[in-house]
C-alpha positions, 0 to 999 in steps of 0.5 A: 071269273070267281075269285075263289080258285081252290078249296081242299078237303082231305079224305081218308082212303084206305090204310095210310092213303089220303085223297084230297078232293079239289074244287076249282072255279074255271072261267067259261073259256077254260071250262069249254076247253076242258069239255073239248079235251074230254070229248076228243080224248075220251078221258074223263075231266078228272084224269085230264086235270090230274095229269095237268097238275102232275105236269105242272108240279114236276115242271115247277119243281124243275124250275125251282131246282135248276133256276137260271141254270138251264141254258137257252137254246140258240135261236129259240125264243122263250115265253112267260106263262102270262105271254102264252096265256095272252097269245092263246087268249086263255 
């Protein structure tokens, strides 16, 4: 996997609207997973990545906002992102 993960470029788009082009180097496994999702969902990769980014940003905001205030449901196990990635072999 390449060390460079993200490069951002701001592009003006219309009046008061800005668009950012994002370039991400993916591992072979993530690229294959993205190709698979594109194929089974009939959605373009750009849509899938944008939706994933939106969900991630919203989740991160919630985590920062609520911190440790969210109570764990009794009997439900929680996992870290690294644990899930390792378990799912991502």
